[in-house]
N, CA and C atoms as a LAMMPS dump frame, in Angstrom:
ITEM: TIMESTEP
0
ITEM: NUMBER OF ATOMS
504
ITEM: BOX BOUNDS ff ff ff
-5.0000000000000000e+02 5.0000000000000000e+02
-5.0000000000000000e+02 5.0000000000000000e+02
-5.0000000000000000e+02 5.0000000000000000e+02
ITEM: ATOMS id mol type element x y z
1 1 1 N -190.013 -118.323 365.573
2 1 2 C -191.117 -118.259 364.48
3 1 3 C -192.417 -118.178 364.933
4 2 1 N -193.125 -117.226 364.076
5 2 2 C -194.574 -116.905 364.535
6 2 3 C -195.398 -117.97 363.861
7 3 1 N -196.223 -118.736 364.459
8 3 2 C -196.954 -119.741 364.089
9 3 3 C -198.142 -119.088 362.938
10 4 1 N -198.414 -117.997 363.359
11 4 2 C -199.756 -117.361 362.667
12 4 3 C -199.213 -116.987 361.201
13 5 1 N -197.939 -117.027 360.85
14 5 2 C -197.29 -116.736 359.49
15 5 3 C -197.257 -118.034 358.839
16 6 1 N -197.211 -119.125 359.557
17 6 2 C -197.148 -120.33 358.837
18 6 3 C -198.086 -120.435 357.838
19 7 1 N -197.881 -120.811 356.62
20 7 2 C -198.738 -121.11 355.523
21 7 3 C -199.125 -119.854 354.845
22 8 1 N -198.678 -118.531 355.269
23 8 2 C -199.38 -117.336 354.609
24 8 3 C -198.292 -117.319 353.249
25 9 1 N -199.118 -117.134 352.285
26 9 2 C -198.379 -116.93 351.049
27 9 3 C -197.447 -115.545 350.97
28 10 1 N -196.482 -115.66 350.418
29 10 2 C -195.505 -114.526 350.222
30 10 3 C -195.433 -114.187 348.735
31 11 1 N -195.801 -112.962 348.338
32 11 2 C -195.705 -112.499 346.996
33 11 3 C -194.184 -112.469 346.518
34 12 1 N -194.074 -113.304 345.465
35 12 2 C -192.684 -113.325 344.874
36 12 3 C -192.672 -112.779 343.645
37 13 1 N -191.932 -111.833 343.14
38 13 2 C -191.939 -111.229 341.802
39 13 3 C -190.807 -111.751 341.004
40 14 1 N -191.283 -112.717 339.981
41 14 2 C -190.414 -113.278 339.106
42 14 3 C -189.61 -112.332 338.157
43 15 1 N -190.25 -111.148 337.945
44 15 2 C -189.615 -110.18 337.235
45 15 3 C -188.241 -109.639 337.724
46 16 1 N -188.206 -109.487 339.032
47 16 2 C -186.892 -109.205 339.78
48 16 3 C -185.812 -110.206 339.705
49 17 1 N -186.179 -111.521 339.688
50 17 2 C -185.156 -112.495 339.44
51 17 3 C -184.771 -112.401 338.089
52 18 1 N -185.753 -112.357 337.002
53 18 2 C -185.241 -112.268 335.648
54 18 3 C -184.377 -111 335.432
55 19 1 N -184.669 -109.89 335.865
56 19 2 C -184.035 -108.644 335.808
57 19 3 C -182.572 -108.871 336.429
58 20 1 N -182.626 -109.446 337.525
59 20 2 C -181.015 -109.716 338
60 20 3 C -180.263 -110.683 337.164
61 21 1 N -180.911 -111.732 336.645
62 21 2 C -180.277 -112.667 335.67
63 21 3 C -179.954 -112.038 334.367
64 22 1 N -180.795 -111.132 333.763
65 22 2 C -180.527 -110.399 332.735
66 22 3 C -179.28 -109.425 332.949
67 23 1 N -179.333 -108.807 333.987
68 23 2 C -178.227 -107.822 334.282
69 23 3 C -176.764 -108.626 334.412
70 24 1 N -176.881 -109.889 334.977
71 24 2 C -175.682 -110.606 335.018
72 24 3 C -175.184 -111.139 333.769
73 25 1 N -176.251 -111.478 332.961
74 25 2 C -175.851 -112.037 331.492
75 25 3 C -175.513 -110.797 330.882
76 26 1 N -176.004 -109.554 330.936
77 26 2 C -175.582 -108.36 330.187
78 26 3 C -174.22 -107.914 330.617
79 27 1 N -173.929 -108.055 331.92
80 27 2 C -172.55 -107.756 332.363
81 27 3 C -171.502 -108.657 331.773
82 28 1 N -171.824 -109.902 331.703
83 28 2 C -170.846 -110.948 331.205
84 28 3 C -170.843 -110.477 329.624
85 29 1 N -171.698 -110.374 328.934
86 29 2 C -171.768 -109.887 327.489
87 29 3 C -170.898 -108.617 327.398
88 30 1 N -171.195 -107.721 328.282
89 30 2 C -170.405 -106.291 328.267
90 30 3 C -168.783 -106.693 328.223
91 31 1 N -168.572 -107.571 329.275
92 31 2 C -167.181 -107.905 329.505
93 31 3 C -166.528 -108.568 328.337
94 32 1 N -167.29 -109.561 327.68
95 32 2 C -166.84 -110.084 326.375
96 32 3 C -166.638 -109.149 325.346
97 33 1 N -167.624 -108.198 325.347
98 33 2 C -167.539 -107.145 324.145
99 33 3 C -166.308 -106.297 324.449
100 34 1 N -166.173 -106.047 325.855
101 34 2 C -164.931 -105.149 326.361
102 34 3 C -163.655 -105.695 326.161
103 35 1 N -163.422 -106.983 326.299
104 35 2 C -162.575 -107.796 326.11
105 35 3 C -162.144 -107.844 324.533
106 36 1 N -163.041 -107.914 323.57
107 36 2 C -163.032 -107.908 322.351
108 36 3 C -162.459 -106.536 321.793
109 37 1 N -163.112 -105.457 322.376
110 37 2 C -162.795 -104.247 321.927
111 37 3 C -161.367 -103.832 322.467
112 38 1 N -160.879 -104.275 323.753
113 38 2 C -159.485 -104.114 324.164
114 38 3 C -158.567 -104.845 322.983
115 39 1 N -158.925 -105.953 322.574
116 39 2 C -158.126 -106.672 321.749
117 39 3 C -157.984 -106.189 320.428
118 40 1 N -159.08 -105.414 319.946
119 40 2 C -159.102 -104.699 318.708
120 40 3 C -158.169 -103.496 318.805
121 41 1 N -158.471 -102.838 320.093
122 41 2 C -157.679 -101.648 320.388
123 41 3 C -156.044 -101.925 320.509
124 42 1 N -155.699 -102.926 321.033
125 42 2 C -154.38 -103.421 321.221
126 42 3 C -153.806 -103.779 319.886
127 43 1 N -154.593 -104.586 319.122
128 43 2 C -154.117 -104.761 317.595
129 43 3 C -153.873 -103.472 316.843
130 44 1 N -154.896 -102.491 316.879
131 44 2 C -154.826 -101.177 316.173
132 44 3 C -153.68 -100.451 316.812
133 45 1 N -153.467 -100.362 318.09
134 45 2 C -152.279 -99.761 318.798
135 45 3 C -150.889 -100.254 318.142
136 46 1 N -150.729 -101.615 318.181
137 46 2 C -149.708 -102.115 317.612
138 46 3 C -149.488 -101.791 316.121
139 47 1 N -150.528 -101.774 315.317
140 47 2 C -150.523 -101.476 314.037
141 47 3 C -150.176 -100.082 313.916
142 48 1 N -150.773 -99.086 314.567
143 48 2 C -150.164 -97.792 314.611
144 48 3 C -148.754 -97.574 315.024
145 49 1 N -148.323 -98.191 316.02
146 49 2 C -146.94 -98.188 316.557
147 49 3 C -145.919 -98.738 315.43
148 50 1 N -146.303 -99.759 314.839
149 50 2 C -145.431 -100.311 313.66
150 50 3 C -145.41 -99.364 312.529
151 51 1 N -146.682 -98.842 312.144
152 51 2 C -146.587 -97.694 311.126
153 51 3 C -145.798 -96.603 311.56
154 52 1 N -145.875 -96.157 312.769
155 52 2 C -145.21 -94.845 313.179
156 52 3 C -143.698 -95.33 313.145
157 53 1 N -143.314 -96.409 313.413
158 53 2 C -141.836 -96.664 313.478
159 53 3 C -141.491 -96.607 312.097
160 54 1 N -142.13 -97.14 310.952
161 54 2 C -141.785 -97.321 309.621
162 54 3 C -141.855 -95.843 309.167
163 55 1 N -142.809 -94.931 309.548
164 55 2 C -142.838 -93.623 309.252
165 55 3 C -141.516 -92.897 309.837
166 56 1 N -141.253 -93.339 310.853
167 56 2 C -140.046 -92.652 311.689
168 56 3 C -138.86 -92.947 310.769
169 57 1 N -138.603 -94.31 310.4
170 57 2 C -137.555 -94.817 309.655
171 57 3 C -137.329 -93.932 308.334
172 58 1 N -138.401 -93.721 307.64
173 58 2 C -138.319 -93.02 306.416
174 58 3 C -137.999 -91.694 306.434
175 59 1 N -138.79 -90.93 307.711
176 59 2 C -138.401 -89.489 307.89
177 59 3 C -137 -89.357 308.197
178 60 1 N -136.718 -90.096 309.159
179 60 2 C -135.229 -90.235 309.813
180 60 3 C -134.105 -90.202 308.445
181 61 1 N -134.357 -91.288 307.643
182 61 2 C -133.439 -91.598 306.581
183 61 3 C -133.411 -90.218 305.721
184 62 1 N -134.57 -89.692 305.429
185 62 2 C -134.527 -88.764 304.399
186 62 3 C -133.916 -87.52 305.146
187 63 1 N -134.008 -87.353 306.335
188 63 2 C -133.426 -86.246 307.017
189 63 3 C -131.914 -86.261 307.108
190 64 1 N -131.326 -87.483 307.337
191 64 2 C -130.076 -87.67 307.565
192 64 3 C -129.363 -87.605 305.995
193 65 1 N -130.05 -88.174 305.02
194 65 2 C -129.581 -87.978 303.725
195 65 3 C -129.516 -86.528 303.256
196 66 1 N -130.555 -85.583 303.594
197 66 2 C -130.493 -84.214 303.534
198 66 3 C -129.357 -83.439 304.16
199 67 1 N -129.152 -83.88 305.365
200 67 2 C -128.156 -83.242 306.202
201 67 3 C -126.752 -83.506 305.566
202 68 1 N -126.512 -84.823 305.117
203 68 2 C -125.278 -85.313 304.379
204 68 3 C -125.163 -84.361 303.18
205 69 1 N -126.101 -84.156 302.295
206 69 2 C -126.061 -83.242 301.173
207 69 3 C -125.683 -81.886 301.529
208 70 1 N -126.382 -81.362 302.681
209 70 2 C -126.16 -79.862 303.13
210 70 3 C -124.76 -79.824 303.537
211 71 1 N -124.062 -80.816 304.22
212 71 2 C -122.788 -80.714 304.577
213 71 3 C -121.772 -80.734 303.45
214 72 1 N -122.166 -81.745 302.359
215 72 2 C -121.347 -81.59 301.172
216 72 3 C -121.42 -80.129 300.468
217 73 1 N -122.621 -79.684 300.33
218 73 2 C -122.727 -78.201 299.644
219 73 3 C -121.961 -77.323 300.395
220 74 1 N -122.031 -77.297 301.662
221 74 2 C -121.386 -76.392 302.638
222 74 3 C -119.837 -76.415 302.347
223 75 1 N -119.566 -77.684 302.422
224 75 2 C -117.804 -77.746 301.946
225 75 3 C -117.572 -77.345 300.759
226 76 1 N -118.235 -77.493 299.662
227 76 2 C -117.909 -77.016 298.329
228 76 3 C -118.2 -75.396 298.407
229 77 1 N -119.094 -75.06 299.01
230 77 2 C -119.406 -73.512 298.963
231 77 3 C -118.148 -72.853 299.66
232 78 1 N -117.427 -73.525 300.889
233 78 2 C -116.403 -73.011 301.327
234 78 3 C -115.229 -72.864 300.337
235 79 1 N -115 -73.974 299.45
236 79 2 C -113.939 -73.945 298.423
237 79 3 C -114.169 -72.544 297.606
238 80 1 N -115.302 -72.359 297.153
239 80 2 C -115.716 -71.215 296.224
240 80 3 C -115.63 -69.97 296.875
241 81 1 N -115.895 -69.872 298.131
242 81 2 C -115.676 -68.63 298.845
243 81 3 C -114.429 -68.325 299.312
244 82 1 N -113.43 -69.103 299.265
245 82 2 C -112.151 -69.101 299.738
246 82 3 C -111.357 -68.111 298.908
247 83 1 N -110.59 -67.149 299.489
248 83 2 C -109.805 -66.232 298.759
249 83 3 C -108.392 -66.98 298.168
250 84 1 N -108.273 -67.929 298.752
251 84 2 C -106.826 -68.716 298.299
252 84 3 C -106.965 -69.866 297.427
253 85 1 N -108.443 -70.124 296.946
254 85 2 C -108.743 -71.205 296.294
255 85 3 C -108.161 -70.986 294.767
256 86 1 N -107.788 -72.199 294.365
257 86 2 C -107.306 -71.969 292.594
258 86 3 C -108.579 -71.922 291.866
259 87 1 N -108.643 -71.34 290.958
260 87 2 C -109.743 -71.1 289.893
261 87 3 C -110.21 -72.54 289.397
262 88 1 N -109.427 -73.508 289.44
263 88 2 C -109.749 -74.788 288.778
264 88 3 C -110.471 -75.619 289.914
265 89 1 N -110.123 -75.327 291.269
266 89 2 C -110.777 -75.97 292.344
267 89 3 C -112.215 -75.449 292.533
268 90 1 N -112.285 -74.082 292.499
269 90 2 C -113.396 -73.496 292.488
270 90 3 C -114.498 -73.947 291.49
271 91 1 N -114.062 -74.062 290.226
272 91 2 C -114.86 -74.623 289.13
273 91 3 C -115.394 -75.976 289.263
274 92 1 N -114.378 -76.835 289.937
275 92 2 C -114.874 -78.142 290.211
276 92 3 C -115.927 -78.137 291.208
277 93 1 N -115.747 -77.216 292.167
278 93 2 C -116.588 -77.187 293.351
279 93 3 C -118.098 -76.798 292.755
280 94 1 N -117.999 -75.865 291.965
281 94 2 C -119.21 -75.409 291.421
282 94 3 C -120.059 -76.407 290.755
283 95 1 N -119.114 -77.344 289.946
284 95 2 C -119.795 -78.345 289.28
285 95 3 C -120.285 -79.553 290.11
286 96 1 N -119.783 -79.75 291.264
287 96 2 C -120.25 -80.646 292.27
288 96 3 C -121.484 -80.184 293.04
289 97 1 N -121.324 -78.86 293.312
290 97 2 C -122.604 -78.194 293.881
291 97 3 C -123.811 -78.349 292.961
292 98 1 N -123.593 -78.167 291.47
293 98 2 C -124.8 -78.212 290.55
294 98 3 C -125.12 -79.606 290.648
295 99 1 N -124.293 -80.618 290.563
296 99 2 C -124.564 -82.121 290.542
297 99 3 C -125.438 -82.567 291.707
298 100 1 N -124.783 -82.117 292.946
299 100 2 C -125.713 -82.345 294.034
300 100 3 C -127.203 -81.81 294.125
301 101 1 N -127.268 -80.531 293.547
302 101 2 C -128.708 -79.941 293.66
303 101 3 C -129.417 -80.725 292.63
304 102 1 N -128.922 -81.159 291.443
305 102 2 C -129.638 -81.763 290.269
306 102 3 C -130.095 -83.287 291.024
307 103 1 N -129.121 -83.839 291.662
308 103 2 C -129.407 -85.236 292.347
309 103 3 C -130.59 -85.134 293.304
310 104 1 N -130.346 -84.108 294.118
311 104 2 C -131.367 -83.809 295.295
312 104 3 C -132.855 -83.664 294.662
313 105 1 N -132.841 -82.735 293.386
314 105 2 C -134.109 -82.359 292.841
315 105 3 C -134.716 -83.686 292.218
316 106 1 N -133.906 -84.688 291.608
317 106 2 C -134.341 -85.88 290.944
318 106 3 C -134.999 -87.017 291.939
319 107 1 N -134.081 -86.937 293.013
320 107 2 C -134.616 -87.687 294.149
321 107 3 C -135.991 -87.165 294.902
322 108 1 N -136.12 -85.954 294.863
323 108 2 C -137.51 -85.571 295.465
324 108 3 C -138.661 -85.745 294.391
325 109 1 N -138.357 -85.534 293.075
326 109 2 C -139.402 -85.768 292.27
327 109 3 C -139.632 -87.238 292.219
328 110 1 N -138.748 -88.148 292.251
329 110 2 C -138.864 -89.693 292.148
330 110 3 C -139.562 -90.068 293.36
331 111 1 N -139.083 -89.572 294.547
332 111 2 C -139.941 -89.848 295.86
333 111 3 C -141.353 -89.385 295.789
334 112 1 N -141.623 -88.392 295.193
335 112 2 C -143.048 -87.917 295.207
336 112 3 C -143.842 -88.616 294.07
337 113 1 N -143.175 -89.063 293.134
338 113 2 C -143.853 -89.825 292.003
339 113 3 C -144.298 -91.251 292.489
340 114 1 N -143.271 -91.968 293.4
341 114 2 C -143.511 -93.08 294
342 114 3 C -144.608 -92.99 295.005
343 115 1 N -144.699 -91.889 295.82
344 115 2 C -145.648 -91.644 296.883
345 115 3 C -147.042 -91.684 295.969
346 116 1 N -147.24 -91.053 294.871
347 116 2 C -148.51 -90.921 294.158
348 116 3 C -148.946 -92.22 293.598
349 117 1 N -148.045 -93.104 293.347
350 117 2 C -148.348 -94.275 292.857
351 117 3 C -148.758 -95.434 293.951
352 118 1 N -148.748 -95.028 295.269
353 118 2 C -149.138 -95.886 296.206
354 118 3 C -148.078 -96.307 297.157
355 119 1 N -146.735 -95.784 296.892
356 119 2 C -145.674 -96.274 297.765
357 119 3 C -145.345 -95.052 298.749
358 120 1 N -146.25 -94.628 299.574
359 120 2 C -146.056 -93.509 300.28
360 120 3 C -145.004 -93.46 301.262
361 121 1 N -144.452 -94.632 301.755
362 121 2 C -143.296 -94.842 302.608
363 121 3 C -142.073 -95.309 301.665
364 122 1 N -141.107 -94.208 301.284
365 122 2 C -140.128 -94.607 300.43
366 122 3 C -138.953 -93.784 300.718
367 123 1 N -137.876 -94.16 300.36
368 123 2 C -136.586 -93.413 300.511
369 123 3 C -135.644 -93.811 299.469
370 124 1 N -134.813 -92.723 298.795
371 124 2 C -133.798 -93.304 297.573
372 124 3 C -132.606 -92.734 298.382
373 125 1 N -131.578 -93.676 298.051
374 125 2 C -130.2 -93.292 298.364
375 125 3 C -129.246 -93.223 297.025
376 126 1 N -128.664 -92.416 296.768
377 126 2 C -127.79 -92.538 295.484
378 126 3 C -126.33 -92.55 295.922
379 127 1 N -125.65 -93.386 295.385
380 127 2 C -124.224 -93.542 295.657
381 127 3 C -123.41 -93.804 294.419
382 128 1 N -123.001 -92.778 293.59
383 128 2 C -122.615 -93.071 292.359
384 128 3 C -123.482 -93.457 291.49
385 129 1 N -123.185 -94.482 290.696
386 129 2 C -124.231 -94.956 289.931
387 129 3 C -125.18 -95.929 290.5
388 130 1 N -125.098 -96.291 291.738
389 130 2 C -125.943 -97.304 292.361
390 130 3 C -127.011 -96.547 293.025
391 131 1 N -128.081 -97.06 292.922
392 131 2 C -129.421 -96.425 293.501
393 131 3 C -130.058 -97.215 294.159
394 132 1 N -130.191 -97.05 295.494
395 132 2 C -131.072 -97.977 296.605
396 132 3 C -132.268 -97.395 296.86
397 133 1 N -133.36 -98.09 296.593
398 133 2 C -134.914 -97.379 296.858
399 133 3 C -135.227 -98.673 297.895
400 134 1 N -135.809 -97.96 298.957
401 134 2 C -136.374 -98.525 300.099
402 134 3 C -137.846 -98.251 300.118
403 135 1 N -138.75 -99.461 300.014
404 135 2 C -140.023 -99.155 300.006
405 135 3 C -140.699 -99.801 301.08
406 136 1 N -141.823 -99.021 301.845
407 136 2 C -142.409 -99.545 303.047
408 136 3 C -143.639 -100.355 302.775
409 137 1 N -143.246 -101.64 302.108
410 137 2 C -144.533 -102.587 301.988
411 137 3 C -143.741 -103.941 302.271
412 138 1 N -144.677 -104.862 302.758
413 138 2 C -144.025 -106.205 303.052
414 138 3 C -143.849 -106.911 301.669
415 139 1 N -144.7 -106.737 300.604
416 139 2 C -144.526 -107.496 299.535
417 139 3 C -144.725 -106.594 298.329
418 140 1 N -143.967 -106.919 297.305
419 140 2 C -144.05 -105.988 295.938
420 140 3 C -144.167 -107.067 294.887
421 141 1 N -145.289 -106.856 294.057
422 141 2 C -145.332 -107.586 292.731
423 141 3 C -144.404 -107.386 291.727
424 142 1 N -144.263 -108.089 290.811
425 142 2 C -143.385 -107.665 289.54
426 142 3 C -143.601 -106.497 288.996
427 143 1 N -144.953 -106.218 288.829
428 143 2 C -145.694 -105.124 288.327
429 143 3 C -145.088 -103.804 289.022
430 144 1 N -145.156 -103.699 290.502
431 144 2 C -144.774 -102.772 291.229
432 144 3 C -143.284 -102.581 291.037
433 145 1 N -142.621 -103.585 290.895
434 145 2 C -141.115 -103.583 291.038
435 145 3 C -140.84 -102.816 289.598
436 146 1 N -141.484 -103.215 288.634
437 146 2 C -141.212 -102.556 287.272
438 146 3 C -141.529 -101.17 287.255
439 147 1 N -142.703 -100.716 287.99
440 147 2 C -143.168 -99.321 288.033
441 147 3 C -142.086 -98.585 288.828
442 148 1 N -141.563 -98.99 289.899
443 148 2 C -140.57 -98.369 290.588
444 148 3 C -139.197 -98.241 289.664
445 149 1 N -138.823 -99.319 289.049
446 149 2 C -137.742 -99.149 288.345
447 149 3 C -137.993 -98.151 287.161
448 150 1 N -139.084 -97.962 286.584
449 150 2 C -139.216 -97.238 285.494
450 150 3 C -139.07 -95.63 285.97
451 151 1 N -139.734 -95.396 287.221
452 151 2 C -139.709 -94.052 287.782
453 151 3 C -138.347 -93.607 287.945
454 152 1 N -137.529 -94.551 288.743
455 152 2 C -136.192 -94.355 289.13
456 152 3 C -135.236 -94.005 288.029
457 153 1 N -135.473 -95.009 286.916
458 153 2 C -134.546 -94.85 285.774
459 153 3 C -134.78 -93.73 284.978
460 154 1 N -136.058 -93.355 284.823
461 154 2 C -136.375 -91.874 284.129
462 154 3 C -135.903 -90.862 284.965
463 155 1 N -136.221 -90.788 286.119
464 155 2 C -135.93 -89.449 286.973
465 155 3 C -134.363 -89.361 287.293
466 156 1 N -133.754 -90.306 287.607
467 156 2 C -132.232 -90.396 287.885
468 156 3 C -131.362 -90.668 286.862
469 157 1 N -132.006 -91.005 285.56
470 157 2 C -131.136 -91.466 284.569
471 157 3 C -130.129 -92.562 284.813
472 158 1 N -130.928 -93.568 285.428
473 158 2 C -130.097 -94.627 285.887
474 158 3 C -130.49 -95.958 284.971
475 159 1 N -129.549 -96.9 284.911
476 159 2 C -129.726 -98.004 284.455
477 159 3 C -130.387 -98.963 285.32
478 160 1 N -131.303 -99.915 284.877
479 160 2 C -132.077 -100.816 285.642
480 160 3 C -131.356 -101.639 286.594
481 161 1 N -130.22 -102.082 285.914
482 161 2 C -129.395 -102.918 286.575
483 161 3 C -128.657 -102.266 287.976
484 162 1 N -128.582 -100.967 288.055
485 162 2 C -127.901 -100.3 288.989
486 162 3 C -129.13 -99.889 290.069
487 163 1 N -130.269 -100.239 289.817
488 163 2 C -131.516 -100.011 290.842
489 163 3 C -131.613 -101.199 291.842
490 164 1 N -131.44 -100.873 292.966
491 164 2 C -131.647 -101.956 294.078
492 164 3 C -133.056 -101.608 294.878
493 165 1 N -133.922 -102.421 294.9
494 165 2 C -134.974 -102.241 295.528
495 165 3 C -135.218 -103.086 296.683
496 166 1 N -135.454 -102.544 298.081
497 166 2 C -135.7 -103.447 299.163
498 166 3 C -137.13 -102.97 299.779
499 167 1 N -137.488 -103.801 300.723
500 167 2 C -138.724 -103.652 301.345
501 167 3 C -138.334 -103.327 302.752
502 168 1 N -138.991 -102.51 303.488
503 168 2 C -138.978 -102.18 305.002
504 168 3 C -140.142 -102.666 305.723
């Protein structure tokens, strides 16, 4: 150690220490904000995934329903097109085709009306007189249920007691 430098004052810049403390503090704040953003992103991602799964359910259900109707229409059309078919069978097949087309049209109108009333995720299944409506909401109020029943009964000529509403 050099004795000549003993007692010499050394210039210390307090701003450098403050800047270092501020940088550390800022980094800690950034980490907290980053963690909060990550949590929000994870929550939003989970919500989007759940919504996508719900949308997939409704889209897949409608697609499967339409495939079923197409297969039925194809079967009836084969009866009509067959040379060996009895006239009475062909008449019945044509009536069934008309009935299926009317049902599909009524379902499409009802689903679109439900969507315009705020029930974007919905699917309707018709099985004879029984109609099942699945709505993509966690909760339905009595007014919403009445609104759904009104649309279904009007468009599908159904009795309210034959309309079954489920939540998805």
